[in-house]
C-alpha positions in Angstrom: -31.5 -0.9 -51.4 -28.3 -1.2 -49.3 -28.6 -2.2 -45.6 -28.1 0.6 -43.1 -25.6 -1.0 -40.7 -22.1 -2.1 -41.5 -21.1 -5.5 -41.3 -17.9 -5.9 -38.5 -15.3 -8.8 -38.8 -17.3 -10.7 -36.1 -20.5 -10.9 -38.1 -18.3 -11.3 -41.3 -16.9 -15.0 -39.6 -20.2 -16.0 -38.5 -21.7 -15.5 -42.0 -19.1 -17.5 -43.4 -19.5 -20.3 -40.9 -22.9 -20.2 -41.4 -22.5 -20.7 -45.3 -20.5 -23.7 -44.7 -22.8 -25.3 -42.4 -26.2 -24.6 -44.2 -25.5 -24.8 -47.7 -23.8 -27.4 -49.9 -21.4 -26.3 -52.9 -23.8 -27.0 -55.7 -26.4 -24.7 -53.7 -23.9 -22.0 -53.3 -22.8 -22.3 -57.2 -26.2 -22.1 -58.3 -26.8 -19.1 -55.8 -23.9 -17.4 -57.1 -25.2 -17.4 -60.9 -28.5 -16.1 -59.7 -26.5 -13.2 -57.7 -24.2 -12.4 -60.8 -27.7 -12.5 -63.1 -29.0 -9.6 -60.5 -32.0 -11.5 -59.6 -32.0 -10.5 -55.7 -34.6 -7.7 -55.6 -35.4 -5.4 -52.7 -32.5 -6.2 -50.4 -32.8 -4.6 -47.0 -31.8 -4.9 -43.4 -35.1 -5.4 -41.4 -33.2 -5.7 -37.8 -29.5 -6.0 -36.6 -29.4 -9.8 -37.7 -32.4 -9.9 -40.1 -32.0 -9.9 -44.0 -35.2 -9.6 -46.1 -35.3 -9.8 -49.9 -36.9 -10.8 -53.3 -35.5 -13.3 -55.7 -36.6 -13.8 -59.3 -36.6 -17.6 -59.9 -39.6 -19.5 -61.4 -41.2 -16.7 -59.9 -40.5 -14.0 -57.5 -39.9 -15.7 -53.9 -39.6 -13.9 -50.6 -36.4 -14.6 -48.5 -36.0 -13.9 -44.9 -32.9 -14.8 -43.2 -31.8 -14.4 -39.7 -27.7 -13.9 -39.8 -27.6 -15.4 -36.3 -29.9 -18.3 -36.9 -29.6 -19.5 -40.5 -31.3 -23.0 -39.6 -34.6 -21.0 -38.5 -34.3 -18.8 -41.8 -36.6 -19.5 -44.8 -37.7 -18.9 -48.2 -41.2 -19.0 -49.7 -39.8 -21.4 -52.5 -40.8 -25.2 -52.7 -37.2 -26.1 -51.1 -38.1 -23.5 -48.0 -34.9 -23.8 -46.3 -31.0 -23.7 -47.5 -32.1 -23.1 -51.0 -30.1 -21.4 -53.9 -32.3 -18.2 -53.5 -31.2 -17.8 -49.9 -27.6 -18.4 -50.9 -28.0 -15.5 -53.6 -29.3 -13.3 -51.3 -26.5 -13.8 -48.4 -23.9 -13.2 -51.4 -25.8 -10.0 -52.5 -25.5 -9.2 -48.9 -21.8 -9.5 -48.5 -21.4 -7.8 -51.7 -23.3 -4.8 -50.7 -21.2 -4.6 -47.3 -17.9 -4.4 -49.4 -16.9 -7.8 -48.5 -15.5 -10.3 -51.2 -17.9 -12.9 -52.1 -15.1 -15.8 -52.9 -14.9 -16.8 -49.1 -18.6 -17.4 -49.2 -18.2 -19.3 -52.5 -15.3 -21.6 -50.8 -17.0 -21.5 -47.6 -17.2 -25.2 -46.8 -13.5 -25.6 -47.6 -12.5 -22.6 -45.4 -14.6 -23.8 -42.7 -12.4 -26.5 -41.4 -9.3 -24.5 -40.6 -11.7 -22.0 -38.8 -13.1 -24.6 -36.7 -9.8 -26.0 -36.0 -8.6 -22.3 -35.0 -11.6 -22.0 -32.8 -10.9 -25.2 -31.0 -7.5 -24.4 -30.7 -8.1 -20.8 -29.1 -11.0 -22.6 -26.8 -8.3 -25.2 -25.6 -5.8 -22.3 -24.8 -8.2 -20.4 -23.1 -9.3 -23.2 -20.8 -5.6 -24.0 -20.3 -5.1 -20.4 -19.3 -7.9 -20.3 -16.8 -6.7 -23.4 -15.3 -3.2 -21.8 -14.8 -4.8 -18.8 -13.2 -6.9 -20.9 -10.9 -3.5 -23.0 -9.7 -1.5 -19.6 -9.2 -4.6 -18.0 -7.2 -4.5 -20.8 -5.0 -0.5 -20.2 -4.3 -0.9 -16.4 -3.8 -0.8 -16.6 -0.1 2.7 -17.8 0.1 4.1 -17.0 -3.6 6.5 -14.4 -4.4 5.9 -11.0 -6.5 7.2 -13.0 -9.8 4.0 -15.4 -9.2 1.8 -12.5 -9.0 3.0 -11.1 -12.3 2.4 -14.3 -13.9 -1.0 -14.4 -12.8 -1.3 -10.7 -13.9 -0.2 -11.7 -17.3 -2.4 -14.5 -17.8 -5.6 -12.4 -16.4 -4.6 -9.6 -19.2 -4.1 -11.8 -22.1 -7.5 -11.3 -23.5 -7.2 -7.6 -23.8 -3.6 -7.6 -25.2 -4.8 -6.1 -28.7 -7.3 -3.4 -27.1 -6.2 0.2 -27.4 -4.6 1.4 -24.4 -7.2 3.6 -22.6 -9.4 4.0 -19.6 -11.6 0.9 -20.6 -8.4 -1.2 -21.2 -7.3 -0.6 -17.5 -10.7 -1.2 -16.1 -10.9 -4.7 -17.8 -7.6 -5.7 -16.7 -7.8 -4.7 -13.2 -11.3 -6.5 -13.1 -10.0 -9.6 -14.4 -7.1 -9.4 -11.9 -9.2 -8.7 -9.0 -11.8 -11.3 -9.9 -9.2 -13.9 -9.5 -7.6 -12.7 -6.4 -8.4 -14.9 -3.3 -8.8 -13.0 0.1 -6.1 -12.0 1.4 -5.0 -10.1 4.9 -5.0 -6.3 4.8 -1.1 -5.7 4.2 -0.8 -8.4 1.6 -4.1 -7.3 -0.2 -2.9 -3.8 -0.4 0.6 -5.0 -1.9 -1.3 -7.2 -4.3 -3.2 -4.2 -5.5 -0.1 -2.0 -5.9 1.6 -4.6 -7.9 -1.6 -4.9 -10.2 -1.4 -1.2 -10.7 2.2 -1.4 -11.7 1.7 -4.1 -14.0 -1.0 -2.6 -15.7 0.6 1.1 -15.8 3.8 -0.8 -17.6 1.2 -2.3 -20.1 -0.3 1.3 -20.7 3.5 2.1 -22.0 3.4 -0.8 -24.4 0.7 -0.4 -27.1 -0.6 -3.1 -29.5 1.6 -4.6 -31.9 -0.8 -3.1 -34.8 -0.9 0.3 -33.2 0.9 3.2 -34.8 1.1 4.7 -31.2 3.9 2.2 -30.6 6.2 4.4 -33.2 6.3 7.3 -30.5 8.1 7.4 -27.1 5.0 9.4 -25.6 1.6 8.2 -24.4 -1.4 9.1 -26.7 -4.0 11.6 -25.1 -6.2 8.6 -24.1 -3.6 6.8 -22.6 -2.1 9.4 -20.7 -5.6 10.1 -19.2 -5.9 6.5 -18.0 -2.2 6.5 -16.6 -3.2 9.6 -14.9 -6.3 8.2 -13.2 -4.6 5.0 -12.7 -1.8 6.8 -10.9 -4.4 8.6 -8.6 -5.6 5.0 -7.5 -2.1 4.1 -6.7 -1.2 7.2 -4.8 -4.5 6.9 -2.5 -3.5 3.3 -2.0 0.0 4.5 -0.3 -2.2 6.3 2.3 -3.1 3.0 3.8 0.1 1.6 5.6 0.3 -1.9 6.0 2.0 -3.4 9.3 4.6 -6.0 8.5 4.7 -7.0 12.3 0.9 -8.4 11.7 2.2 -10.3 8.6 5.8 -11.6 8.8 5.4 -12.8 5.3 5.1 -9.4 4.0 8.7 -8.4 4.2 10.2 -10.1 1.3 7.4 -9.1 -1.0 8.0 -5.7 0.0 11.4 -6.0 -0.8 11.0 -7.5 -4.1 8.2 -4.7 -5.1 11.2 -2.3 -4.0 13.4 -4.0 -6.4 10.7 -3.5 -9.1 10.1 0.1 -8.3 13.7 0.8 -8.5 14.2 -0.7 -11.8 11.3 0.9 -13.3 12.3 4.4 -12.1 15.7 4.2 -13.5 14.4 2.4 -17.0 13.6 5.3 -19.7 9.9 4.8 -20.6 6.6 7.3 -20.9 5.6 5.9 -17.3 8.9 6.5 -15.9 7.9 9.4 -13.7 5.1 7.5 -12.3 7.3 5.0 -11.0 9.8 7.5 -9.6 6.8 9.0 -7.6 5.7 5.3 -6.3 9.7 4.7 -5.3 9.7 7.7 -2.8 6.4 7.2 -1.5 7.1 3.4 -1.1 9.4 4.2 1.8 6.5 5.6 3.8 5.4 1.9 3.8 8.8 0.8 4.6 9.5 3.4 7.4 9.5 2.9 10.3 8.6 -0.8 10.2 12.2 -1.5 8.6 14.1 1.3 10.0 17.5 -0.5 10.2 20.9 0.9 8.7 21.4 -2.6 6.8 18.5 -1.9 4.7 19.7 1.7 3.6 23.1 0.8 3.2 22.0 -2.4 1.1 19.9 -0.1 -1.1 22.7 2.3 -1.3 24.8 -0.4 -2.7 22.0 -1.3 -5.2 21.3 2.6 -6.4 25.2 3.0 -6.8 25.4 -0.4 -9.0 22.5 0.8 -11.3 24.1 4.3 -11.3 27.0 2.9 -13.5 25.0 2.0 -16.4 22.9 5.1 -16.6 23.5 7.4 -19.6 20.2 9.6 -19.5 20.8 12.8 -17.4 17.2 12.6 -15.9 17.7 9.0 -14.7 21.1 9.9 -13.0 19.3 12.7 -11.4 16.7 10.4 -10.0 19.3 7.9 -9.0 21.2 10.8 -6.8 17.9 12.0 -5.1 17.4 8.3 -4.1 20.6 7.6 -2.9 20.4 11.1 -1.1 17.1 9.6 0.9 19.2 6.7 1.7 22.0 9.1 3.3 19.0 11.2 5.1 17.9 7.9 6.8 21.4 7.1 7.8 21.5 10.8 9.3 24.4 11.7 6.9 23.0 14.9 6.2 26.0 16.5 4.4 26.5 13.7 2.2 22.9 13.9 1.2 22.9 17.6 0.4 25.9 17.2 -1.6 24.3 14.5 -3.8 21.1 16.7 -4.1 23.3 19.6 -5.2 25.0 17.6 -7.8 21.5 16.2 -8.9 19.9 19.5 -9.2 22.7 20.5 -11.9 20.8 17.8 -14.5 17.3 19.6 -14.1 14.5 20.1 -11.7 14.5 17.8 -8.6 11.5 15.9 -7.9 10.0 18.5 -5.2 7.6 15.9 -3.4 10.8 13.8 -2.7 12.2 16.5 -1.0 9.2 18.0 0.7 8.8 14.7 2.1 11.9 14.6 4.2 11.2 18.2 5.4 7.6 16.4 6.6 9.4 13.5 8.3 11.4 15.9 10.4 8.6 18.4 11.4 6.8 15.2 12.5 9.8 14.0 14.5 9.7 17.7 15.7 13.3 17.8 14.9 13.4 21.4 14.5 17.3 22.3 14.3 17.7 19.6 11.8 14.7 21.0 9.7 16.1 24.4 9.9 19.5 22.8 8.6 17.7 20.9 5.9 15.4 24.0 4.5 18.4 26.0 4.6 20.6 23.9 2.5 18.3 22.6 0.1 15.7 25.5 -0.2 17.6 27.0 -3.2 17.7 23.7 -5.1 13.8 23.5 -5.1 12.2 25.0 -8.3 9.5 27.5 -6.9 8.0 27.9 -9.9 6.4 24.4 -9.3 2.7 24.4 -8.3 2.6 24.4 -4.4 6.4 24.3 -3.7 6.7 27.7 -2.2 3.8 27.5 0.0 4.7 24.2 1.6 8.3 25.6 1.9 7.3 28.5 3.5 4.9 26.4 6.0 8.0 24.3 7.1 9.8 27.6 7.6 7.2 29.1 9.9 6.6 25.7 12.1 10.6 25.7 12.4 10.8 29.3 13.6 8.0 28.9 16.0 10.3 26.4 17.8 13.6 27.8 16.8 12.9 31.7 17.2 16.3 32.1 16.5 16.2 31.0 13.1 14.1 33.7 11.7 16.8 35.9 10.2 17.9 32.5 8.2 14.3 32.4 6.9 14.1 35.6 5.6 17.4 35.3 3.8 16.3 32.0 2.3 12.8 33.3 1.6 14.5 36.3 -0.3 16.2 33.8 -2.6 13.1 32.6 -3.7 12.3 35.8 -5.4 11.0 36.5 -7.9 9.4 33.0 -8.4 7.6 32.7 -5.0 7.1 36.5 -4.6 3.6 35.9 -3.5 4.7 33.9 -0.6 7.5 36.2 0.4 5.1 39.1 0.7 2.6 36.9 2.6 5.2 36.3 5.0 5.9 40.1 5.2 2.5 41.1 5.7 1.7 38.5 8.5 4.8 39.5 10.6 4.1 43.3 10.1 7.3 44.1 8.2 5.6 46.8 6.4 8.8 48.5 5.4 10.2 45.7 3.9 7.2 44.7 2.1 6.8 48.2 0.7 10.5 48.3 -0.5 9.5 45.0 -2.6 6.3 46.6 -4.3 8.1 49.6 -5.1 11.3 47.6 -6.5 8.9 45.3 -8.6 7.1 48.0 -9.8 3.6 46.9 -8.4 0.7 48.8 -9.0 -1.5 49.6 -5.8 -4.7 48.9 -7.9 -3.5 45.4 -8.3 -4.7 45.0 -4.6 -8.3 45.3 -3.1 -8.5 48.3 -0.9 -9.3 45.5 2.0 -5.9 43.9 1.4 -4.1 47.1 2.2 -6.3 47.9 5.4 -3.8 46.4 7.8 -1.1 48.3 6.6 -3.0 51.3 6.4 -4.2 50.7 10.1 -0.5 49.8 11.0 1.6 51.9 8.9 0.0 54.3 6.7 2.8 56.6 5.8 4.1 53.7 3.9 1.4 53.9 1.5 2.2 57.3 0.5 5.1 56.9 -1.9 3.4 53.8 -3.2 0.3 55.5 -4.2 2.1 58.9 -5.4 4.5 57.0 -7.8 1.5 55.2 -9.1 -0.4 58.3 -9.7 2.3 59.9 -11.9 2.7 56.8 -13.8 -1.1 56.3 -14.4 -1.1 60.0 -15.8 2.0 59.5 -17.8 -0.1 56.9 -19.9 -2.1 59.9 -21.3 -5.3 57.7 -22.0 -8.6 57.6 -20.4 -8.1 54.4 -18.3 -5.1 55.9 -17.1 -6.6 59.0 -15.8 -9.4 57.3 -13.9 -6.9 55.1 -12.4 -5.0 58.2 -11.1 -8.3 59.8 -9.9 -9.0 56.6 -7.9 -5.8 56.8 -6.3 -6.0 60.6 -5.7 -9.2 59.9 -3.8 -7.4 57.2 -1.7 -4.4 59.7 -0.9 -7.0 62.3 0.1 -8.4 60.0 2.9 -4.9 59.0 3.9 -3.6 62.3 4.5 -6.7 63.3 6.3 -6.2 60.1 8.6 -2.5 61.4 9.0 -3.8 64.9 9.9 -1.6 66.4 6.9 -4.4 68.0 5.1 -2.3 71.2 4.5 0.3 69.1 3.0 -2.5 67.3 0.5 -3.5 70.7 -0.3 -0.3 72.1 -1.5 0.2 68.7 -3.5 -3.3 68.5 -5.0 -3.0 72.2 -6.0 0.4 71.9 -7.5 -0.6 68.5 -9.3 -4.0 70.0 -10.8 -2.0 73.2 -12.1 1.0 71.0 -13.7 -1.6 69.0 -15.5 -4.2 71.7 -16.4 -3.7 71.3 -20.0 -5.1 67.5 -20.0 -8.7 68.2 -20.6 -9.5 64.4 -20.1 -7.9 64.3 -16.7 -9.4 67.7 -15.7 -12.8 66.0 -16.7 -12.2 62.8 -14.6 -11.1 64.9 -11.8 -14.6 66.7 -11.8 -16.4 63.2 -12.2 -14.5 62.1 -9.1 -15.7 65.2 -7.2 -11.9 66.5 -6.8 -12.5 69.7 -8.4 -15.4 71.6 -9.2 
């Protein structure tokens, strides 16, 4: 009977090696004859690495073989160990596993290069570990290139692994295990560069992988990249202070060069590097807020822009240049670049919102108003969270610059219809009920889309605004001429009844309702719903 567990490549190599070490050529040849004659009986796997069988020889012999320890295996024949019966069983086992028997027949001649290769691999691994140890000893004063050389050596054993979360875990584990203790700032920068290195490797599938044929990440690779991205973003929340570590500045600048280069290189992980590039300035600012750094970065970005052909890359480069002009307080040039960038696609909203945040923290309210006015129309308000944050910045600015409120409403109107919810919330919070109601009517909104509690403030402050809202909806529901429409109409009619009573206009309600019932007297289903709602008897 066939063994129940498949033999992997490692076990197969171990079997070939064991055959070469424990059986002579003559014994293997005789075992092959027994195997071909079908003398191996009752072959079974008694455990993960144990084979049991019976072999017909002078009489039937019992054979027990441990694949991981052939030397201690045995046979009930007079020879007892490394006999032709055991060789026959091993050949039969290989055949049942779908493996060719010829490598076992020629195991002794094949074993020499295998042993030589194993020694070479062992020697290479020893050299690799020694090199890692040497580089780790230099980490304190080494530049980023040396760090990355160490990362490369750390991750070599995993080069052929599928790019997934396990690959990331193993790579980072090997890197951090070799890392010596570092000061706070250097430690954070070392970790960031390790994340960046592994992220690059995620985009490069093993040489034998079909995924390398595609420009996008596979599902599990994308999942691993997302998890790594979240860890990297959390790292940016802990800001190192270069004043405590003077040697940090050149490494920060080297990391900036790496981020810029990766952001402007087409790859499946480019958007992650774009996020890191803009977040990285939070580490540099305000420690390096000198204009020379901004001008030098502008020069590098402009030089890089000349070689860009892809529209998304050009757009990112323009956004990055815009940020430098922001730091240089040249807002007009910054806005001009953002307008040009927006022509190529949606701007990276976080990069622009971060500038709003900087101005808010600096309490530079007039400048914030100017930025909200000039760049708000360039933001994609369909992106999750963008309308909310844009509105929050406007509300903060208007609290300190009240005269800017008309401009705020003008800009919020430009976000419609994508950000209609935010616009409505602002209208309600400021009691602009007429404008709010005009918006509902123009958009064809239904009163029943709102819970009664959501309209309570309007009913309290400006109840008359609800009358046309309810009346128009009642007529639309009746025109549907179905049971659900009639039920909705009755629900709103009951609200209208209470509203007219609150406004002390009962006589007007009676005139309207009598005319309504008379006009729709032939709609029997509607009449039934009116009776159920106790509006008629």
